[in-house]
PDB file of N, CA, C and O in Angstrom:
ATOM      1  N   MET A   1      27.660 -17.059   6.894  1.00  0.00           N
ATOM      2  CA  MET A   1      26.553 -16.699   7.749  1.00  0.00           C
ATOM      3  C   MET A   1      25.921 -17.973   8.290  1.00  0.00           C
ATOM      4  O   MET A   1      25.858 -18.994   7.606  1.00  0.00           O
ATOM      5  N   THR A   2      25.460 -17.895   9.512  1.00  0.00           N
ATOM      6  CA  THR A   2      24.804 -19.039  10.131  1.00  0.00           C
ATOM      7  C   THR A   2      23.310 -18.767  10.283  1.00  0.00           C
ATOM      8  O   THR A   2      22.859 -17.626  10.179  1.00  0.00           O
ATOM      9  N   LYS A   3      22.558 -19.825  10.528  1.00  0.00           N
ATOM     10  CA  LYS A   3      21.109 -19.705  10.722  1.00  0.00           C
ATOM     11  C   LYS A   3      20.791 -18.745  11.865  1.00  0.00           C
ATOM     12  O   LYS A   3      19.809 -18.005  11.808  1.00  0.00           O
ATOM     13  N   GLU A   4      21.618 -18.762  12.893  1.00  0.00           N
ATOM     14  CA  GLU A   4      21.406 -17.905  14.061  1.00  0.00           C
ATOM     15  C   GLU A   4      21.575 -16.421  13.738  1.00  0.00           C
ATOM     16  O   GLU A   4      21.136 -15.569  14.510  1.00  0.00           O
ATOM     17  N   GLU A   5      22.197 -16.107  12.622  1.00  0.00           N
ATOM     18  CA  GLU A   5      22.445 -14.713  12.240  1.00  0.00           C
ATOM     19  C   GLU A   5      21.376 -14.122  11.316  1.00  0.00           C
ATOM     20  O   GLU A   5      21.460 -12.950  10.950  1.00  0.00           O
ATOM     21  N   ILE A   6      20.384 -14.910  10.939  1.00  0.00           N
ATOM     22  CA  ILE A   6      19.376 -14.436   9.985  1.00  0.00           C
ATOM     23  C   ILE A   6      18.657 -13.195  10.494  1.00  0.00           C
ATOM     24  O   ILE A   6      18.530 -12.215   9.760  1.00  0.00           O
ATOM     25  N   GLU A   7      18.184 -13.218  11.736  1.00  0.00           N
ATOM     26  CA  GLU A   7      17.459 -12.059  12.275  1.00  0.00           C
ATOM     27  C   GLU A   7      18.337 -10.810  12.273  1.00  0.00           C
ATOM     28  O   GLU A   7      17.879  -9.729  11.905  1.00  0.00           O
ATOM     29  N   ALA A   8      19.584 -10.954  12.679  1.00  0.00           N
ATOM     30  CA  ALA A   8      20.505  -9.816  12.699  1.00  0.00           C
ATOM     31  C   ALA A   8      20.790  -9.329  11.281  1.00  0.00           C
ATOM     32  O   ALA A   8      20.868  -8.125  11.040  1.00  0.00           O
ATOM     33  N   PHE A   9      20.944 -10.257  10.348  1.00  0.00           N
ATOM     34  CA  PHE A   9      21.180  -9.895   8.952  1.00  0.00           C
ATOM     35  C   PHE A   9      20.033  -9.048   8.408  1.00  0.00           C
ATOM     36  O   PHE A   9      20.260  -7.985   7.831  1.00  0.00           O
ATOM     37  N   VAL A  10      18.803  -9.519   8.593  1.00  0.00           N
ATOM     38  CA  VAL A  10      17.635  -8.791   8.084  1.00  0.00           C
ATOM     39  C   VAL A  10      17.520  -7.432   8.774  1.00  0.00           C
ATOM     40  O   VAL A  10      17.288  -6.423   8.108  1.00  0.00           O
ATOM     41  N   ALA A  11      17.676  -7.393  10.086  1.00  0.00           N
ATOM     42  CA  ALA A  11      17.581  -6.126  10.824  1.00  0.00           C
ATOM     43  C   ALA A  11      18.649  -5.139  10.359  1.00  0.00           C
ATOM     44  O   ALA A  11      18.373  -3.950  10.199  1.00  0.00           O
ATOM     45  N   THR A  12      19.855  -5.627  10.146  1.00  0.00           N
ATOM     46  CA  THR A  12      20.948  -4.760   9.716  1.00  0.00           C
ATOM     47  C   THR A  12      20.728  -4.274   8.287  1.00  0.00           C
ATOM     48  O   THR A  12      21.051  -3.131   7.962  1.00  0.00           O
ATOM     49  N   MET A  13      20.181  -5.133   7.437  1.00  0.00           N
ATOM     50  CA  MET A  13      19.849  -4.718   6.072  1.00  0.00           C
ATOM     51  C   MET A  13      18.803  -3.605   6.087  1.00  0.00           C
ATOM     52  O   MET A  13      18.932  -2.617   5.364  1.00  0.00           O
ATOM     53  N   ILE A  14      17.775  -3.766   6.907  1.00  0.00           N
ATOM     54  CA  ILE A  14      16.726  -2.741   7.006  1.00  0.00           C
ATOM     55  C   ILE A  14      17.329  -1.440   7.516  1.00  0.00           C
ATOM     56  O   ILE A  14      17.034  -0.363   6.998  1.00  0.00           O
ATOM     57  N   GLU A  15      18.169  -1.548   8.526  1.00  0.00           N
ATOM     58  CA  GLU A  15      18.829  -0.366   9.087  1.00  0.00           C
ATOM     59  C   GLU A  15      19.704   0.340   8.042  1.00  0.00           C
ATOM     60  O   GLU A  15      19.825   1.565   8.050  1.00  0.00           O
ATOM     61  N   ALA A  16      20.306  -0.440   7.151  1.00  0.00           N
ATOM     62  CA  ALA A  16      21.164   0.125   6.104  1.00  0.00           C
ATOM     63  C   ALA A  16      20.356   0.807   5.001  1.00  0.00           C
ATOM     64  O   ALA A  16      20.906   1.526   4.167  1.00  0.00           O
ATOM     65  N   GLY A  17      19.038   0.570   5.011  1.00  0.00           N
ATOM     66  CA  GLY A  17      18.179   1.195   4.004  1.00  0.00           C
ATOM     67  C   GLY A  17      17.648   0.239   2.957  1.00  0.00           C
ATOM     68  O   GLY A  17      16.994   0.661   2.003  1.00  0.00           O
ATOM     69  N   SER A  18      17.925  -1.058   3.126  1.00  0.00           N
ATOM     70  CA  SER A  18      17.464  -2.055   2.166  1.00  0.00           C
ATOM     71  C   SER A  18      15.969  -2.304   2.315  1.00  0.00           C
ATOM     72  O   SER A  18      15.435  -2.338   3.424  1.00  0.00           O
ATOM     73  N   ASN A  19      15.311  -2.475   1.184  1.00  0.00           N
ATOM     74  CA  ASN A  19      13.910  -2.879   1.179  1.00  0.00           C
ATOM     75  C   ASN A  19      13.875  -4.399   1.007  1.00  0.00           C
ATOM     76  O   ASN A  19      13.244  -4.915   0.085  1.00  0.00           O
ATOM     77  N   VAL A  20      14.559  -5.104   1.905  1.00  0.00           N
ATOM     78  CA  VAL A  20      14.694  -6.552   1.817  1.00  0.00           C
ATOM     79  C   VAL A  20      13.310  -7.196   1.892  1.00  0.00           C
ATOM     80  O   VAL A  20      12.531  -6.936   2.810  1.00  0.00           O
ATOM     81  N   GLN A  21      13.026  -8.048   0.894  1.00  0.00           N
ATOM     82  CA  GLN A  21      11.728  -8.704   0.813  1.00  0.00           C
ATOM     83  C   GLN A  21      11.874 -10.080   0.191  1.00  0.00           C
ATOM     84  O   GLN A  21      12.727 -10.312  -0.666  1.00  0.00           O
ATOM     85  N   ALA A  22      11.008 -10.997   0.651  1.00  0.00           N
ATOM     86  CA  ALA A  22      10.893 -12.284  -0.020  1.00  0.00           C
ATOM     87  C   ALA A  22      10.079 -12.070  -1.284  1.00  0.00           C
ATOM     88  O   ALA A  22       9.178 -11.232  -1.321  1.00  0.00           O
ATOM     89  N   ILE A  23      10.398 -12.823  -2.304  1.00  0.00           N
ATOM     90  CA  ILE A  23       9.627 -12.818  -3.539  1.00  0.00           C
ATOM     91  C   ILE A  23       8.892 -14.152  -3.579  1.00  0.00           C
ATOM     92  O   ILE A  23       9.435 -15.171  -4.007  1.00  0.00           O
ATOM     93  N   GLY A  24       7.642 -14.116  -3.121  1.00  0.00           N
ATOM     94  CA  GLY A  24       6.888 -15.357  -2.983  1.00  0.00           C
ATOM     95  C   GLY A  24       7.632 -16.297  -2.057  1.00  0.00           C
ATOM     96  O   GLY A  24       8.064 -15.909  -0.971  1.00  0.00           O
ATOM     97  N   THR A  25       7.776 -17.538  -2.495  1.00  0.00           N
ATOM     98  CA  THR A  25       8.547 -18.516  -1.726  1.00  0.00           C
ATOM     99  C   THR A  25       9.783 -18.960  -2.501  1.00  0.00           C
ATOM    100  O   THR A  25      10.416 -19.959  -2.160  1.00  0.00           O
ATOM    101  N   THR A  26      10.118 -18.204  -3.552  1.00  0.00           N
ATOM    102  CA  THR A  26      11.214 -18.640  -4.420  1.00  0.00           C
ATOM    103  C   THR A  26      12.522 -17.895  -4.230  1.00  0.00           C
ATOM    104  O   THR A  26      13.576 -18.404  -4.611  1.00  0.00           O
ATOM    105  N   GLY A  27      12.481 -16.699  -3.649  1.00  0.00           N
ATOM    106  CA  GLY A  27      13.711 -15.933  -3.502  1.00  0.00           C
ATOM    107  C   GLY A  27      13.509 -14.715  -2.626  1.00  0.00           C
ATOM    108  O   GLY A  27      12.459 -14.537  -2.008  1.00  0.00           O
ATOM    109  N   TYR A  28      14.530 -13.883  -2.584  1.00  0.00           N
ATOM    110  CA  TYR A  28      14.441 -12.632  -1.837  1.00  0.00           C
ATOM    111  C   TYR A  28      15.397 -11.630  -2.465  1.00  0.00           C
ATOM    112  O   TYR A  28      16.345 -12.003  -3.156  1.00  0.00           O
ATOM    113  N   VAL A  29      15.134 -10.348  -2.212  1.00  0.00           N
ATOM    114  CA  VAL A  29      15.985  -9.284  -2.738  1.00  0.00           C
ATOM    115  C   VAL A  29      16.482  -8.420  -1.595  1.00  0.00           C
ATOM    116  O   VAL A  29      15.757  -8.172  -0.631  1.00  0.00           O
ATOM    117  N   VAL A  30      17.722  -7.961  -1.706  1.00  0.00           N
ATOM    118  CA  VAL A  30      18.307  -7.098  -0.675  1.00  0.00           C
ATOM    119  C   VAL A  30      18.904  -5.819  -1.247  1.00  0.00           C
ATOM    120  O   VAL A  30      19.139  -4.872  -0.498  1.00  0.00           O
ATOM    121  N   VAL A  31      19.153  -5.765  -2.533  1.00  0.00           N
ATOM    122  CA  VAL A  31      19.940  -4.676  -3.113  1.00  0.00           C
ATOM    123  C   VAL A  31      19.177  -3.361  -3.215  1.00  0.00           C
ATOM    124  O   VAL A  31      19.766  -2.299  -3.014  1.00  0.00           O
ATOM    125  N   GLU A  32      17.899  -3.404  -3.517  1.00  0.00           N
ATOM    126  CA  GLU A  32      17.132  -2.178  -3.749  1.00  0.00           C
ATOM    127  C   GLU A  32      16.863  -1.441  -2.440  1.00  0.00           C
ATOM    128  O   GLU A  32      16.251  -1.996  -1.527  1.00  0.00           O
ATOM    129  N   PRO A  33      17.319  -0.192  -2.349  1.00  0.00           N
ATOM    130  CA  PRO A  33      17.032   0.586  -1.141  1.00  0.00           C
ATOM    131  C   PRO A  33      15.571   1.042  -1.100  1.00  0.00           C
ATOM    132  O   PRO A  33      14.903   1.107  -2.131  1.00  0.00           O
ATOM    133  N   VAL A  34      15.096   1.350   0.083  1.00  0.00           N
ATOM    134  CA  VAL A  34      13.756   1.903   0.244  1.00  0.00           C
ATOM    135  C   VAL A  34      13.642   3.169  -0.603  1.00  0.00           C
ATOM    136  O   VAL A  34      12.631   3.395  -1.267  1.00  0.00           O
ATOM    137  N   ASP A  35      14.686   3.984  -0.570  1.00  0.00           N
ATOM    138  CA  ASP A  35      14.740   5.213  -1.366  1.00  0.00           C
ATOM    139  C   ASP A  35      15.768   5.015  -2.483  1.00  0.00           C
ATOM    140  O   ASP A  35      16.969   5.134  -2.237  1.00  0.00           O
ATOM    141  N   PRO A  36      15.317   4.713  -3.706  1.00  0.00           N
ATOM    142  CA  PRO A  36      16.252   4.445  -4.801  1.00  0.00           C
ATOM    143  C   PRO A  36      17.197   5.605  -5.129  1.00  0.00           C
ATOM    144  O   PRO A  36      18.207   5.397  -5.802  1.00  0.00           O
ATOM    145  N   THR A  37      16.894   6.803  -4.675  1.00  0.00           N
ATOM    146  CA  THR A  37      17.785   7.939  -4.934  1.00  0.00           C
ATOM    147  C   THR A  37      18.895   8.054  -3.890  1.00  0.00           C
ATOM    148  O   THR A  37      19.802   8.874  -4.031  1.00  0.00           O
ATOM    149  N   ASP A  38      18.822   7.231  -2.843  1.00  0.00           N
ATOM    150  CA  ASP A  38      19.822   7.252  -1.771  1.00  0.00           C
ATOM    151  C   ASP A  38      21.047   6.448  -2.202  1.00  0.00           C
ATOM    152  O   ASP A  38      21.133   5.249  -1.938  1.00  0.00           O
ATOM    153  N   ARG A  39      21.977   7.102  -2.855  1.00  0.00           N
ATOM    154  CA  ARG A  39      23.180   6.434  -3.368  1.00  0.00           C
ATOM    155  C   ARG A  39      24.024   5.830  -2.244  1.00  0.00           C
ATOM    156  O   ARG A  39      24.647   4.785  -2.436  1.00  0.00           O
ATOM    157  N   GLU A  40      24.052   6.461  -1.098  1.00  0.00           N
ATOM    158  CA  GLU A  40      24.812   5.935   0.048  1.00  0.00           C
ATOM    159  C   GLU A  40      24.223   4.613   0.525  1.00  0.00           C
ATOM    160  O   GLU A  40      24.954   3.748   1.008  1.00  0.00           O
ATOM    161  N   ALA A  41      22.911   4.449   0.395  1.00  0.00           N
ATOM    162  CA  ALA A  41      22.265   3.207   0.830  1.00  0.00           C
ATOM    163  C   ALA A  41      22.815   2.012   0.062  1.00  0.00           C
ATOM    164  O   ALA A  41      23.010   0.942   0.640  1.00  0.00           O
ATOM    165  N   TYR A  42      23.066   2.180  -1.222  1.00  0.00           N
ATOM    166  CA  TYR A  42      23.629   1.076  -2.007  1.00  0.00           C
ATOM    167  C   TYR A  42      24.965   0.628  -1.413  1.00  0.00           C
ATOM    168  O   TYR A  42      25.240  -0.569  -1.320  1.00  0.00           O
ATOM    169  N   ARG A  43      25.789   1.590  -1.015  1.00  0.00           N
ATOM    170  CA  ARG A  43      27.088   1.266  -0.413  1.00  0.00           C
ATOM    171  C   ARG A  43      26.898   0.567   0.924  1.00  0.00           C
ATOM    172  O   ARG A  43      27.558  -0.435   1.200  1.00  0.00           O
ATOM    173  N   ARG A  44      25.996   1.090   1.763  1.00  0.00           N
ATOM    174  CA  ARG A  44      25.746   0.475   3.073  1.00  0.00           C
ATOM    175  C   ARG A  44      25.227  -0.955   2.917  1.00  0.00           C
ATOM    176  O   ARG A  44      25.653  -1.859   3.636  1.00  0.00           O
ATOM    177  N   ILE A  45      24.318  -1.147   1.987  1.00  0.00           N
ATOM    178  CA  ILE A  45      23.755  -2.483   1.750  1.00  0.00           C
ATOM    179  C   ILE A  45      24.851  -3.447   1.306  1.00  0.00           C
ATOM    180  O   ILE A  45      24.895  -4.587   1.769  1.00  0.00           O
ATOM    181  N   GLU A  46      25.720  -3.010   0.429  1.00  0.00           N
ATOM    182  CA  GLU A  46      26.830  -3.856  -0.029  1.00  0.00           C
ATOM    183  C   GLU A  46      27.765  -4.206   1.127  1.00  0.00           C
ATOM    184  O   GLU A  46      28.228  -5.343   1.226  1.00  0.00           O
ATOM    185  N   LEU A  47      28.044  -3.246   1.994  1.00  0.00           N
ATOM    186  CA  LEU A  47      28.901  -3.508   3.155  1.00  0.00           C
ATOM    187  C   LEU A  47      28.277  -4.546   4.086  1.00  0.00           C
ATOM    188  O   LEU A  47      28.966  -5.440   4.575  1.00  0.00           O
ATOM    189  N   VAL A  48      26.977  -4.425   4.330  1.00  0.00           N
ATOM    190  CA  VAL A  48      26.283  -5.394   5.191  1.00  0.00           C
ATOM    191  C   VAL A  48      26.320  -6.772   4.542  1.00  0.00           C
ATOM    192  O   VAL A  48      26.611  -7.768   5.203  1.00  0.00           O
ATOM    193  N   SER A  49      26.027  -6.824   3.260  1.00  0.00           N
ATOM    194  CA  SER A  49      26.033  -8.095   2.542  1.00  0.00           C
ATOM    195  C   SER A  49      27.394  -8.773   2.642  1.00  0.00           C
ATOM    196  O   SER A  49      27.476  -9.977   2.885  1.00  0.00           O
ATOM    197  N   SER A  50      28.449  -8.006   2.456  1.00  0.00           N
ATOM    198  CA  SER A  50      29.809  -8.553   2.556  1.00  0.00           C
ATOM    199  C   SER A  50      30.141  -8.987   3.975  1.00  0.00           C
ATOM    200  O   SER A  50      30.771 -10.025   4.181  1.00  0.00           O
ATOM    201  N   ALA A  51      29.718  -8.196   4.951  1.00  0.00           N
ATOM    202  CA  ALA A  51      30.038  -8.496   6.351  1.00  0.00           C
ATOM    203  C   ALA A  51      29.421  -9.815   6.809  1.00  0.00           C
ATOM    204  O   ALA A  51      30.037 -10.550   7.581  1.00  0.00           O
ATOM    205  N   PHE A  52      28.210 -10.123   6.342  1.00  0.00           N
ATOM    206  CA  PHE A  52      27.549 -11.361   6.765  1.00  0.00           C
ATOM    207  C   PHE A  52      28.003 -12.565   5.956  1.00  0.00           C
ATOM    208  O   PHE A  52      27.829 -13.704   6.388  1.00  0.00           O
ATOM    209  N   GLY A  53      28.577 -12.325   4.794  1.00  0.00           N
ATOM    210  CA  GLY A  53      29.154 -13.414   4.012  1.00  0.00           C
ATOM    211  C   GLY A  53      28.143 -14.288   3.295  1.00  0.00           C
ATOM    212  O   GLY A  53      26.984 -13.919   3.107  1.00  0.00           O
ATOM    213  N   GLU A  54      28.620 -15.453   2.902  1.00  0.00           N
ATOM    214  CA  GLU A  54      27.848 -16.412   2.111  1.00  0.00           C
ATOM    215  C   GLU A  54      26.563 -16.804   2.834  1.00  0.00           C
ATOM    216  O   GLU A  54      26.580 -17.146   4.016  1.00  0.00           O
ATOM    217  N   ARG A  55      25.448 -16.749   2.103  1.00  0.00           N
ATOM    218  CA  ARG A  55      24.163 -17.096   2.720  1.00  0.00           C
ATOM    219  C   ARG A  55      23.263 -17.914   1.800  1.00  0.00           C
ATOM    220  O   ARG A  55      22.108 -18.170   2.140  1.00  0.00           O
ATOM    221  N   ASP A  56      23.766 -18.325   0.651  1.00  0.00           N
ATOM    222  CA  ASP A  56      22.949 -19.111  -0.280  1.00  0.00           C
ATOM    223  C   ASP A  56      22.371 -20.363   0.375  1.00  0.00           C
ATOM    224  O   ASP A  56      21.249 -20.765   0.068  1.00  0.00           O
ATOM    225  N   HIS A  57      23.127 -20.974   1.266  1.00  0.00           N
ATOM    226  CA  HIS A  57      22.677 -22.197   1.929  1.00  0.00           C
ATOM    227  C   HIS A  57      21.522 -21.937   2.905  1.00  0.00           C
ATOM    228  O   HIS A  57      20.914 -22.882   3.406  1.00  0.00           O
ATOM    229  N   LEU A  58      21.219 -20.666   3.177  1.00  0.00           N
ATOM    230  CA  LEU A  58      20.147 -20.297   4.110  1.00  0.00           C
ATOM    231  C   LEU A  58      18.957 -19.651   3.402  1.00  0.00           C
ATOM    232  O   LEU A  58      18.090 -19.062   4.048  1.00  0.00           O
ATOM    233  N   LYS A  59      18.917 -19.761   2.096  1.00  0.00           N
ATOM    234  CA  LYS A  59      17.882 -19.090   1.307  1.00  0.00           C
ATOM    235  C   LYS A  59      16.476 -19.381   1.833  1.00  0.00           C
ATOM    236  O   LYS A  59      15.707 -18.450   2.073  1.00  0.00           O
ATOM    237  N   ASP A  60      16.131 -20.646   2.014  1.00  0.00           N
ATOM    238  CA  ASP A  60      14.780 -21.000   2.465  1.00  0.00           C
ATOM    239  C   ASP A  60      14.469 -20.428   3.841  1.00  0.00           C
ATOM    240  O   ASP A  60      13.352 -19.973   4.087  1.00  0.00           O
ATOM    241  N   GLU A  61      15.450 -20.449   4.740  1.00  0.00           N
ATOM    242  CA  GLU A  61      15.243 -19.921   6.089  1.00  0.00           C
ATOM    243  C   GLU A  61      15.075 -18.398   6.078  1.00  0.00           C
ATOM    244  O   GLU A  61      14.263 -17.855   6.827  1.00  0.00           O
ATOM    245  N   ILE A  62      15.842 -17.718   5.230  1.00  0.00           N
ATOM    246  CA  ILE A  62      15.714 -16.260   5.112  1.00  0.00           C
ATOM    247  C   ILE A  62      14.339 -15.909   4.553  1.00  0.00           C
ATOM    248  O   ILE A  62      13.682 -14.996   5.053  1.00  0.00           O
ATOM    249  N   ILE A  63      13.903 -16.622   3.528  1.00  0.00           N
ATOM    250  CA  ILE A  63      12.580 -16.391   2.944  1.00  0.00           C
ATOM    251  C   ILE A  63      11.498 -16.598   4.003  1.00  0.00           C
ATOM    252  O   ILE A  63      10.585 -15.781   4.120  1.00  0.00           O
ATOM    253  N   ALA A  64      11.592 -17.672   4.766  1.00  0.00           N
ATOM    254  CA  ALA A  64      10.596 -17.950   5.810  1.00  0.00           C
ATOM    255  C   ALA A  64      10.574 -16.834   6.849  1.00  0.00           C
ATOM    256  O   ALA A  64       9.500 -16.419   7.284  1.00  0.00           O
ATOM    257  N   TYR A  65      11.738 -16.344   7.249  1.00  0.00           N
ATOM    258  CA  TYR A  65      11.795 -15.266   8.242  1.00  0.00           C
ATOM    259  C   TYR A  65      11.179 -13.982   7.687  1.00  0.00           C
ATOM    260  O   TYR A  65      10.453 -13.287   8.398  1.00  0.00           O
ATOM    261  N   LEU A  66      11.461 -13.666   6.435  1.00  0.00           N
ATOM    262  CA  LEU A  66      10.870 -12.477   5.819  1.00  0.00           C
ATOM    263  C   LEU A  66       9.348 -12.599   5.756  1.00  0.00           C
ATOM    264  O   LEU A  66       8.639 -11.607   5.923  1.00  0.00           O
ATOM    265  N   HIS A  67       8.847 -13.806   5.516  1.00  0.00           N
ATOM    266  CA  HIS A  67       7.396 -14.035   5.542  1.00  0.00           C
ATOM    267  C   HIS A  67       6.845 -13.767   6.941  1.00  0.00           C
ATOM    268  O   HIS A  67       5.787 -13.153   7.079  1.00  0.00           O
ATOM    269  N   GLN A  68       7.545 -14.216   7.971  1.00  0.00           N
ATOM    270  CA  GLN A  68       7.103 -13.968   9.355  1.00  0.00           C
ATOM    271  C   GLN A  68       6.979 -12.476   9.626  1.00  0.00           C
ATOM    272  O   GLN A  68       6.079 -12.043  10.347  1.00  0.00           O
ATOM    273  N   LEU A  69       7.880 -11.694   9.050  1.00  0.00           N
ATOM    274  CA  LEU A  69       7.876 -10.246   9.256  1.00  0.00           C
ATOM    275  C   LEU A  69       6.874  -9.526   8.355  1.00  0.00           C
ATOM    276  O   LEU A  69       6.633  -8.331   8.520  1.00  0.00           O
ATOM    277  N   GLY A  70       6.297 -10.248   7.413  1.00  0.00           N
ATOM    278  CA  GLY A  70       5.384  -9.621   6.462  1.00  0.00           C
ATOM    279  C   GLY A  70       6.100  -8.870   5.354  1.00  0.00           C
ATOM    280  O   GLY A  70       5.493  -8.062   4.651  1.00  0.00           O
ATOM    281  N   ARG A  71       7.378  -9.134   5.199  1.00  0.00           N
ATOM    282  CA  ARG A  71       8.180  -8.475   4.159  1.00  0.00           C
ATOM    283  C   ARG A  71       8.232  -9.401   2.947  1.00  0.00           C
ATOM    284  O   ARG A  71       9.242 -10.055   2.685  1.00  0.00           O
ATOM    285  N   VAL A  72       7.115  -9.442   2.212  1.00  0.00           N
ATOM    286  CA  VAL A  72       6.994 -10.376   1.095  1.00  0.00           C
ATOM    287  C   VAL A  72       6.168  -9.755  -0.027  1.00  0.00           C
ATOM    288  O   VAL A  72       5.173  -9.070   0.209  1.00  0.00           O
ATOM    289  N   VAL A  73       6.605 -10.011  -1.232  1.00  0.00           N
ATOM    290  CA  VAL A  73       5.840  -9.670  -2.424  1.00  0.00           C
ATOM    291  C   VAL A  73       5.317 -10.993  -2.959  1.00  0.00           C
ATOM    292  O   VAL A  73       6.089 -11.845  -3.398  1.00  0.00           O
ATOM    293  N   GLU A  74       3.998 -11.157  -2.919  1.00  0.00           N
ATOM    294  CA  GLU A  74       3.406 -12.404  -3.399  1.00  0.00           C
ATOM    295  C   GLU A  74       3.430 -12.433  -4.922  1.00  0.00           C
ATOM    296  O   GLU A  74       3.239 -11.410  -5.579  1.00  0.00           O
ATOM    297  N   ILE A  75       3.664 -13.597  -5.461  1.00  0.00           N
ATOM    298  CA  ILE A  75       3.657 -13.791  -6.904  1.00  0.00           C
ATOM    299  C   ILE A  75       2.333 -14.462  -7.259  1.00  0.00           C
ATOM    300  O   ILE A  75       2.066 -15.577  -6.811  1.00  0.00           O
ATOM    301  N   PRO A  76       1.505 -13.795  -8.059  1.00  0.00           N
ATOM    302  CA  PRO A  76       0.226 -14.407  -8.423  1.00  0.00           C
ATOM    303  C   PRO A  76       0.452 -15.671  -9.246  1.00  0.00           C
ATOM    304  O   PRO A  76       1.346 -15.734 -10.089  1.00  0.00           O
ATOM    305  N   GLU A  77      -0.373 -16.663  -8.982  1.00  0.00           N
ATOM    306  CA  GLU A  77      -0.266 -17.902  -9.749  1.00  0.00           C
ATOM    307  C   GLU A  77      -0.828 -17.676 -11.139  1.00  0.00           C
ATOM    308  O   GLU A  77      -1.829 -16.984 -11.320  1.00  0.00           O
ATOM    309  N   GLU A  78      -0.165 -18.271 -12.112  1.00  0.00           N
ATOM    310  CA  GLU A  78      -0.646 -18.201 -13.489  1.00  0.00           C
ATOM    311  C   GLU A  78      -1.836 -19.148 -13.623  1.00  0.00           C
ATOM    312  O   GLU A  78      -1.798 -20.263 -13.102  1.00  0.00           O
ATOM    313  N   PRO A  79      -2.884 -18.722 -14.309  1.00  0.00           N
ATOM    314  CA  PRO A  79      -4.018 -19.634 -14.515  1.00  0.00           C
ATOM    315  C   PRO A  79      -3.588 -20.812 -15.379  1.00  0.00           C
ATOM    316  O   PRO A  79      -2.744 -20.675 -16.264  1.00  0.00           O
ATOM    317  N   ASP A  80      -4.174 -21.956 -15.111  1.00  0.00           N
ATOM    318  CA  ASP A  80      -3.857 -23.158 -15.880  1.00  0.00           C
ATOM    319  C   ASP A  80      -4.502 -23.024 -17.255  1.00  0.00           C
ATOM    320  O   ASP A  80      -5.724 -23.080 -17.388  1.00  0.00           O
ATOM    321  N   THR A  81      -3.672 -22.850 -18.265  1.00  0.00           N
ATOM    322  CA  THR A  81      -4.192 -22.671 -19.625  1.00  0.00           C
ATOM    323  C   THR A  81      -4.012 -23.924 -20.470  1.00  0.00           C
ATOM    324  O   THR A  81      -4.210 -23.899 -21.685  1.00  0.00           O
ATOM    325  N   ASP A  82      -3.638 -25.013 -19.822  1.00  0.00           N
ATOM    326  CA  ASP A  82      -3.455 -26.279 -20.533  1.00  0.00           C
ATOM    327  C   ASP A  82      -4.825 -26.802 -20.960  1.00  0.00           C
ATOM    328  O   ASP A  82      -5.693 -27.048 -20.122  1.00  0.00           O
ATOM    329  N   ARG A  83      -5.011 -26.967 -22.252  1.00  0.00           N
ATOM    330  CA  ARG A  83      -6.313 -27.412 -22.765  1.00  0.00           C
ATOM    331  C   ARG A  83      -6.205 -28.816 -23.341  1.00  0.00           C
ATOM    332  O   ARG A  83      -6.769 -29.094 -24.399  1.00  0.00           O
ATOM    333  N   ALA A  84      -5.507 -29.677 -22.679  1.00  0.00           N
ATOM    334  CA  ALA A  84      -5.290 -31.034 -23.179  1.00  0.00           C
ATOM    335  C   ALA A  84      -6.532 -31.870 -23.142  1.00  0.00           C
ATOM    336  O   ALA A  84      -6.503 -33.037 -23.533  1.00  0.00           O
TER     337      ALA A  84
END
């Protein structure tokens, strides 16, 4: 997959039924369908994932694009409990 394909990848994942979201700024998920009971969605999502190929090298760019779309689950920061 190339950087130019990120928008198409995300759009196609959404169309396939994926609830694709960034997880904070550390990662993203594509496997979970919007409707977890939709067994066909799992197959469609896997087909899309395979069709676009390797994308690990674009992780940061995909996360940034998902943030632009508002498709993000924020991770609350842990309070600093260091009492040194």
